[in-house]
Backbone and ligand atoms as CSV (ligand in chain L), in Angstrom:
chain,resi,resn,atom,element,x,y,z
A,1,MET,N,N,16.445,-31.753,114.238
A,1,MET,CA,C,16.469,-32.660,113.085
A,1,MET,C,C,17.816,-32.555,112.367
A,2,LEU,N,N,18.187,-31.314,112.081
A,2,LEU,CA,C,19.472,-31.084,111.423
A,2,LEU,C,C,20.601,-31.615,112.301
A,3,PHE,N,N,20.426,-31.395,113.589
A,3,PHE,CA,C,21.440,-31.836,114.557
A,3,PHE,C,C,21.605,-33.346,114.508
A,4,ILE,N,N,20.487,-34.034,114.431
A,4,ILE,CA,C,20.535,-35.504,114.401
A,4,ILE,C,C,21.202,-35.983,113.119
A,5,ASN,N,N,20.882,-35.349,112.000
A,5,ASN,CA,C,21.536,-35.708,110.739
A,5,ASN,C,C,23.044,-35.527,110.836
A,6,LEU,N,N,23.423,-34.458,111.447
A,6,LEU,CA,C,24.841,-34.143,111.595
A,6,LEU,C,C,25.533,-35.226,112.429
A,7,LEU,N,N,24.855,-35.632,113.491
A,7,LEU,CA,C,25.397,-36.696,114.346
A,7,LEU,C,C,25.574,-37.980,113.555
A,8,GLY,N,N,24.573,-38.281,112.720
A,8,GLY,CA,C,24.639,-39.486,111.898
A,8,GLY,C,C,25.823,-39.445,110.963
A,9,VAL,N,N,26.034,-38.311,110.328
A,9,VAL,CA,C,27.160,-38.153,109.404
A,9,VAL,C,C,28.473,-38.332,110.157
A,10,LEU,N,N,28.574,-37.715,111.302
A,10,LEU,CA,C,29.796,-37.833,112.106
A,10,LEU,C,C,30.058,-39.284,112.481
A,11,LEU,N,N,29.001,-39.989,112.822
A,11,LEU,CA,C,29.120,-41.386,113.211
A,11,LEU,C,C,29.646,-42.213,112.037
A,12,ILE,N,N,29.102,-41.964,110.858
A,12,ILE,CA,C,29.540,-42.698,109.661
A,12,ILE,C,C,31.014,-42.414,109.379
A,13,VAL,N,N,31.372,-41.140,109.476
A,13,VAL,CA,C,32.773,-40.770,109.249
A,13,VAL,C,C,33.680,-41.503,110.241
A,14,ALA,N,N,33.245,-41.551,111.487
A,14,ALA,CA,C,34.047,-42.216,112.518
A,14,ALA,C,C,34.185,-43.702,112.216
A,15,ILE,N,N,33.100,-44.323,111.766
A,15,ILE,CA,C,33.137,-45.761,111.468
A,15,ILE,C,C,34.060,-46.027,110.280
A,16,VAL,N,N,33.937,-45.215,109.242
A,16,VAL,CA,C,34.784,-45.379,108.051
A,16,VAL,C,C,36.240,-45.227,108.445
A,17,TRP,N,N,36.508,-44.207,109.257
A,17,TRP,CA,C,37.883,-43.961,109.677
A,17,TRP,C,C,38.422,-45.167,110.438
A,18,TRP,N,N,37.647,-45.673,111.362
A,18,TRP,CA,C,38.116,-46.739,112.230
A,18,TRP,C,C,38.383,-48.019,111.449
A,19,PHE,N,N,37.473,-48.369,110.541
A,19,PHE,CA,C,37.595,-49.673,109.889
A,19,PHE,C,C,38.448,-49.652,108.622
A,20,TRP,N,N,38.503,-48.525,107.934
A,20,TRP,CA,C,39.214,-48.535,106.656
A,20,TRP,C,C,40.461,-47.657,106.623
A,21,LEU,N,N,40.424,-46.588,107.364
A,21,LEU,CA,C,41.511,-45.628,107.217
A,21,LEU,C,C,42.553,-45.738,108.313
A,22,TYR,N,N,42.132,-46.241,109.480
A,22,TYR,CA,C,43.037,-46.247,110.607
A,22,TYR,C,C,44.097,-47.324,110.442
A,23,LYS,N,N,45.360,-46.927,110.459
A,23,LYS,CA,C,46.465,-47.888,110.414
A,23,LYS,C,C,47.342,-47.618,111.626
A,24,PRO,N,N,47.573,-48.639,112.435
A,24,PRO,CA,C,48.442,-48.376,113.588
A,24,PRO,C,C,49.838,-47.972,113.135
A,25,LYS,N,N,50.458,-47.147,113.920
A,25,LYS,CA,C,51.808,-46.688,113.606
A,25,LYS,C,C,52.799,-47.854,113.631
A,26,THR,N,N,53.754,-47.804,112.775
A,26,THR,CA,C,54.773,-48.842,112.729
A,26,THR,C,C,56.075,-48.288,113.283
A,27,SER,N,N,56.716,-49.071,114.130
A,27,SER,CA,C,58.029,-48.681,114.630
A,27,SER,C,C,59.075,-49.595,114.022
A,28,SER,N,N,60.227,-49.060,113.754
A,28,SER,CA,C,61.287,-49.860,113.149
A,28,SER,C,C,62.400,-50.122,114.133
A,29,ALA,N,N,63.047,-51.265,113.936
A,29,ALA,CA,C,64.178,-51.607,114.786
A,29,ALA,C,C,65.331,-50.645,114.563
A,30,GLU,N,N,65.399,-50.071,113.363
A,30,GLU,CA,C,66.502,-49.155,113.060
A,30,GLU,C,C,66.471,-47.918,113.954
A,31,SER,N,N,65.294,-47.595,114.438
A,31,SER,CA,C,65.191,-46.406,115.269
A,31,SER,C,C,65.615,-46.698,116.705
A,32,GLY,N,N,66.423,-47.736,116.886
A,32,GLY,CA,C,66.921,-48.017,118.217
A,32,GLY,C,C,66.220,-49.202,118.842
A,33,ASN,N,N,66.172,-49.221,120.139
A,33,ASN,CA,C,65.555,-50.333,120.842
A,33,ASN,C,C,64.047,-50.349,120.645
A,34,LEU,N,N,63.524,-51.513,120.392
A,34,LEU,CA,C,62.086,-51.622,120.228
A,34,LEU,C,C,61.450,-51.839,121.590
A,35,LEU,N,N,60.540,-50.970,121.909
A,35,LEU,CA,C,59.800,-51.111,123.167
A,35,LEU,C,C,58.315,-51.099,122.852
A,36,ILE,N,N,57.637,-52.124,123.318
A,36,ILE,CA,C,56.187,-52.181,123.138
A,36,ILE,C,C,55.549,-52.128,124.518
A,37,THR,N,N,54.667,-51.191,124.702
A,37,THR,CA,C,53.960,-51.052,125.967
A,37,THR,C,C,52.600,-51.735,125.852
A,38,VAL,N,N,52.232,-52.447,126.891
A,38,VAL,CA,C,50.925,-53.097,126.926
A,38,VAL,C,C,50.058,-52.310,127.895
A,39,GLU,N,N,49.095,-51.634,127.365
A,39,GLU,CA,C,48.332,-50.716,128.201
A,39,GLU,C,C,46.959,-50.443,127.604
A,40,ASN,N,N,45.959,-50.334,128.446
A,40,ASN,CA,C,44.603,-49.950,128.039
A,40,ASN,C,C,44.070,-50.751,126.846
A,41,GLY,N,N,44.353,-52.023,126.850
A,41,GLY,CA,C,43.774,-52.874,125.812
A,41,GLY,C,C,44.499,-52.888,124.489
A,42,VAL,N,N,45.657,-52.257,124.399
A,42,VAL,CA,C,46.400,-52.295,123.130
A,42,VAL,C,C,47.895,-52.470,123.371
A,43,TYR,N,N,48.549,-52.970,122.339
A,43,TYR,CA,C,50.007,-52.907,122.289
A,43,TYR,C,C,50.350,-51.569,121.658
A,44,GLN,N,N,51.311,-50.890,122.212
A,44,GLN,CA,C,51.665,-49.586,121.678
A,44,GLN,C,C,53.178,-49.521,121.481
A,45,PRO,N,N,53.697,-49.502,120.266
A,45,PRO,CA,C,52.954,-49.592,118.992
A,45,PRO,C,C,52.464,-51.016,118.734
A,46,ALA,N,N,51.437,-51.130,117.912
A,46,ALA,CA,C,50.859,-52.435,117.606
A,46,ALA,C,C,51.523,-53.077,116.398
A,47,ARG,N,N,52.297,-52.298,115.659
A,47,ARG,CA,C,53.037,-52.886,114.535
A,47,ARG,C,C,54.494,-52.515,114.666
A,48,VAL,N,N,55.348,-53.518,114.599
A,48,VAL,CA,C,56.777,-53.230,114.620
A,48,VAL,C,C,57.423,-53.901,113.427
A,49,ARG,N,N,58.444,-53.238,112.918
A,49,ARG,CA,C,59.123,-53.736,111.726
A,49,ARG,C,C,60.573,-54.036,112.075
A,50,ILE,N,N,61.029,-55.219,111.665
A,50,ILE,CA,C,62.428,-55.566,111.890
A,50,ILE,C,C,63.027,-56.062,110.570
A,51,ALA,N,N,64.351,-56.167,110.555
A,51,ALA,CA,C,65.032,-56.579,109.323
A,51,ALA,C,C,64.937,-58.094,109.137
A,52,THR,N,N,65.014,-58.499,107.893
A,52,THR,CA,C,64.993,-59.919,107.544
A,52,THR,C,C,66.312,-60.589,107.959
A,53,GLY,N,N,66.213,-61.788,108.473
A,53,GLY,CA,C,67.392,-62.604,108.697
A,53,GLY,C,C,68.345,-62.133,109.779
A,54,LYS,N,N,67.836,-61.399,110.734
A,54,LYS,CA,C,68.698,-60.918,111.827
A,54,LYS,C,C,68.023,-61.194,113.158
A,55,GLU,N,N,68.819,-61.691,114.096
A,55,GLU,CA,C,68.242,-61.869,115.432
A,55,GLU,C,C,67.928,-60.508,116.026
A,56,THR,N,N,66.812,-60.427,116.696
A,56,THR,CA,C,66.359,-59.149,117.248
A,56,THR,C,C,65.775,-59.414,118.622
A,57,SER,N,N,65.685,-58.380,119.405
A,57,SER,CA,C,64.912,-58.531,120.629
A,57,SER,C,C,63.972,-57.347,120.762
A,58,ILE,N,N,62.847,-57.632,121.339
A,58,ILE,CA,C,61.846,-56.593,121.585
A,58,ILE,C,C,61.588,-56.558,123.082
A,59,THR,N,N,61.561,-55.376,123.628
A,59,THR,CA,C,61.261,-55.228,125.044
A,59,THR,C,C,59.774,-54.944,125.215
A,60,PHE,N,N,59.150,-55.706,126.065
A,60,PHE,CA,C,57.737,-55.473,126.367
A,60,PHE,C,C,57.624,-54.915,127.780
A,61,LEU,N,N,56.806,-53.912,127.922
A,61,LEU,CA,C,56.523,-53.352,129.244
A,61,LEU,C,C,55.011,-53.395,129.439
A,62,ARG,N,N,54.596,-54.238,130.365
A,62,ARG,CA,C,53.162,-54.400,130.602
A,62,ARG,C,C,52.727,-53.491,131.755
A,63,LYS,N,N,51.842,-52.566,131.427
A,63,LYS,CA,C,51.313,-51.675,132.456
A,63,LYS,C,C,49.867,-52.003,132.772
A,64,ASP,N,N,49.364,-53.030,132.089
A,64,ASP,CA,C,47.960,-53.391,132.227
A,64,ASP,C,C,47.840,-54.537,133.209
A,65,ALA,N,N,47.066,-54.330,134.281
A,65,ALA,CA,C,46.973,-55.340,135.328
A,65,ALA,C,C,46.070,-56.505,134.939
A,66,SER,N,N,45.312,-56.347,133.896
A,66,SER,CA,C,44.408,-57.412,133.463
A,66,SER,C,C,45.177,-58.722,133.268
A,67,PRO,N,N,44.702,-59.815,133.903
A,67,PRO,CA,C,45.466,-61.068,133.863
A,67,PRO,C,C,45.685,-61.578,132.440
A,68,CYS,N,N,44.752,-61.295,131.570
A,68,CYS,CA,C,44.867,-61.778,130.197
A,68,CYS,C,C,46.057,-61.132,129.493
A,69,ALA,N,N,46.411,-59.917,129.892
A,69,ALA,CA,C,47.519,-59.215,129.249
A,69,ALA,C,C,48.859,-59.845,129.603
A,70,GLU,N,N,48.828,-60.756,130.573
A,70,GLU,CA,C,50.074,-61.357,131.031
A,70,GLU,C,C,50.700,-62.250,129.968
A,71,ALA,N,N,49.885,-62.898,129.164
A,71,ALA,CA,C,50.409,-63.829,128.166
A,71,ALA,C,C,50.794,-63.076,126.904
A,72,LEU,N,N,51.921,-63.483,126.351
A,72,LEU,CA,C,52.350,-62.939,125.059
A,72,LEU,C,C,52.658,-64.126,124.158
A,73,ILE,N,N,51.945,-64.200,123.063
A,73,ILE,CA,C,52.057,-65.373,122.197
A,73,ILE,C,C,52.351,-64.958,120.755
A,74,PHE,N,N,53.421,-65.537,120.221
A,74,PHE,CA,C,53.711,-65.431,118.787
A,74,PHE,C,C,53.430,-66.821,118.224
A,75,PRO,N,N,52.221,-67.063,117.723
A,75,PRO,CA,C,51.869,-68.434,117.341
A,75,PRO,C,C,52.792,-69.029,116.274
A,76,ASP,N,N,53.263,-68.198,115.341
A,76,ASP,CA,C,54.099,-68.725,114.249
A,76,ASP,C,C,55.525,-69.019,114.698
A,77,LEU,N,N,55.919,-68.474,115.840
A,77,LEU,CA,C,57.306,-68.611,116.281
A,77,LEU,C,C,57.431,-69.530,117.489
A,78,ASP,N,N,56.315,-70.131,117.904
A,78,ASP,CA,C,56.317,-70.971,119.095
A,78,ASP,C,C,56.824,-70.222,120.319
A,79,ILE,N,N,56.490,-68.954,120.395
A,79,ILE,CA,C,56.889,-68.171,121.558
A,79,ILE,C,C,55.652,-67.946,122.422
A,80,SER,N,N,55.782,-68.310,123.680
A,80,SER,CA,C,54.710,-68.063,124.619
A,80,SER,C,C,55.377,-67.636,125.921
A,81,GLU,N,N,55.181,-66.382,126.278
A,81,GLU,CA,C,55.894,-65.829,127.430
A,81,GLU,C,C,54.914,-65.178,128.383
A,82,GLU,N,N,55.387,-64.977,129.623
A,82,GLU,CA,C,54.579,-64.226,130.578
A,82,GLU,C,C,55.204,-62.864,130.783
A,83,LEU,N,N,54.376,-61.855,130.774
A,83,LEU,CA,C,54.876,-60.490,130.972
A,83,LEU,C,C,54.597,-60.055,132.401
A,84,PRO,N,N,55.650,-59.739,133.143
A,84,PRO,CA,C,55.428,-59.265,134.512
A,84,PRO,C,C,54.841,-57.852,134.473
A,85,LEU,N,N,54.133,-57.497,135.516
A,85,LEU,CA,C,53.517,-56.182,135.571
A,85,LEU,C,C,54.566,-55.113,135.918
A,86,ASP,N,N,54.564,-54.037,135.153
A,86,ASP,CA,C,55.439,-52.886,135.404
A,86,ASP,C,C,56.932,-53.202,135.382
A,87,ARG,N,N,57.289,-54.296,134.735
A,87,ARG,CA,C,58.710,-54.583,134.589
A,87,ARG,C,C,58.992,-54.957,133.147
A,88,GLU,N,N,60.113,-54.519,132.638
A,88,GLU,CA,C,60.425,-54.804,131.249
A,88,GLU,C,C,60.802,-56.265,131.068
A,89,LYS,N,N,60.330,-56.821,129.972
A,89,LYS,CA,C,60.677,-58.208,129.648
A,89,LYS,C,C,61.199,-58.233,128.219
A,90,ILE,N,N,62.382,-58.787,128.055
A,90,ILE,CA,C,62.981,-58.830,126.729
A,90,ILE,C,C,62.619,-60.147,126.046
A,91,ILE,N,N,62.056,-60.025,124.877
A,91,ILE,CA,C,61.693,-61.203,124.085
A,91,ILE,C,C,62.693,-61.306,122.935
A,92,ARG,N,N,63.414,-62.404,122.892
A,92,ARG,CA,C,64.403,-62.590,121.825
A,92,ARG,C,C,63.750,-63.280,120.644
A,93,LEU,N,N,64.015,-62.721,119.479
A,93,LEU,CA,C,63.451,-63.286,118.257
A,93,LEU,C,C,64.574,-63.858,117.411
A,94,PRO,N,N,64.351,-65.023,116.828
A,94,PRO,CA,C,65.361,-65.602,115.950
A,94,PRO,C,C,65.403,-64.831,114.631
A,95,ALA,N,N,66.411,-65.125,113.801
A,95,ALA,CA,C,66.445,-64.551,112.465
A,95,ALA,C,C,65.227,-65.064,111.705
A,96,LEU,N,N,64.518,-64.158,111.088
A,96,LEU,CA,C,63.253,-64.535,110.443
A,96,LEU,C,C,63.238,-64.199,108.969
A,97,GLN,N,N,62.457,-64.951,108.238
A,97,GLN,CA,C,62.214,-64.635,106.838
A,97,GLN,C,C,61.209,-63.493,106.756
A,98,SER,N,N,61.235,-62.828,105.612
A,98,SER,CA,C,60.283,-61.728,105.410
A,98,SER,C,C,58.857,-62.241,105.560
A,99,GLY,N,N,58.036,-61.392,106.120
A,99,GLY,CA,C,56.635,-61.775,106.271
A,99,GLY,C,C,56.010,-61.063,107.444
A,100,SER,N,N,54.835,-61.477,107.763
A,100,SER,CA,C,54.088,-60.858,108.836
A,100,SER,C,C,53.813,-61.908,109.900
A,101,TYR,N,N,54.168,-61.571,111.129
A,101,TYR,CA,C,54.015,-62.502,112.236
A,101,TYR,C,C,53.159,-61.859,113.317
A,102,PRO,N,N,51.924,-62.286,113.441
A,102,PRO,CA,C,51.063,-61.676,114.455
A,102,PRO,C,C,51.449,-62.128,115.870
A,103,PHE,N,N,51.120,-61.311,116.838
A,103,PHE,CA,C,51.256,-61.736,118.229
A,103,PHE,C,C,50.053,-61.226,118.997
A,104,HIS,N,N,49.768,-61.895,120.096
A,104,HIS,CA,C,48.550,-61.528,120.820
A,104,HIS,C,C,48.610,-62.040,122.255
A,105,CYS,N,N,47.648,-61.620,123.042
A,105,CYS,CA,C,47.551,-62.099,124.421
A,105,CYS,C,C,46.768,-63.407,124.431
A,106,GLN,N,N,46.484,-63.878,125.622
A,106,GLN,CA,C,45.829,-65.175,125.770
A,106,GLN,C,C,44.530,-65.280,124.962
A,107,MET,N,N,43.702,-64.282,125.051
A,107,MET,CA,C,42.388,-64.358,124.407
A,107,MET,C,C,42.307,-63.520,123.143
A,108,LYS,N,N,43.431,-63.086,122.649
A,108,LYS,CA,C,43.491,-62.290,121.424
A,108,LYS,C,C,42.737,-60.968,121.536
A,109,MET,N,N,42.656,-60.433,122.730
A,109,MET,CA,C,42.063,-59.103,122.875
A,109,MET,C,C,43.098,-58.061,122.484
A,110,TYR,N,N,44.340,-58.335,122.871
A,110,TYR,CA,C,45.442,-57.490,122.458
A,110,TYR,C,C,46.022,-58.114,121.204
A,111,LYS,N,N,46.166,-57.309,120.179
A,111,LYS,CA,C,46.714,-57.859,118.942
A,111,LYS,C,C,47.798,-56.965,118.386
A,112,GLY,N,N,48.864,-57.587,117.936
A,112,GLY,CA,C,49.942,-56.837,117.321
A,112,GLY,C,C,50.488,-57.598,116.133
A,113,GLU,N,N,51.361,-56.923,115.413
A,113,GLU,CA,C,51.912,-57.543,114.223
A,113,GLU,C,C,53.401,-57.213,114.103
A,114,LEU,N,N,54.170,-58.259,113.896
A,114,LEU,CA,C,55.590,-58.098,113.654
A,114,LEU,C,C,55.808,-58.218,112.150
A,115,VAL,N,N,56.342,-57.163,111.554
A,115,VAL,CA,C,56.577,-57.164,110.113
A,115,VAL,C,C,58.064,-57.323,109.874
A,116,VAL,N,N,58.424,-58.359,109.138
A,116,VAL,CA,C,59.833,-58.603,108.850
A,116,VAL,C,C,60.094,-58.271,107.382
A,117,GLY,N,N,61.078,-57.439,107.155
A,117,GLY,CA,C,61.388,-57.060,105.777
A,117,GLY,C,C,61.536,-55.572,105.648
A,118,GLU,N,N,61.622,-55.132,104.414
A,118,GLU,CA,C,61.864,-53.706,104.162
A,118,GLU,C,C,60.677,-52.857,104.573
L,1,CU,CU,CU,43.743,-60.720,126.532
């Protein structure tokens, strides 16, 4: 009985952590070349930060064979690209205004966010 209660508490803690506390790590362009790996159902890192008003490029490396992972879409930027498997693909981004620009795969199973600004 005590064991089951303990399991319940652990489950609640895990749910709270996942939905409210978990924030994907952010990578910055200042730390060198931006590389995003597509693997196991996620973009890694899922959030990248770049400077306002500067052209940038992000390298994507898709290690996930799932066909849906092949598409890379930035809906706000009219970017729709195909990612080859196990080969790096450079995505060039225009100079952007500050804001948040989501990107995702064909069916939005993979989701990421491009943060422009400080
Ligand atoms: Cu997908």
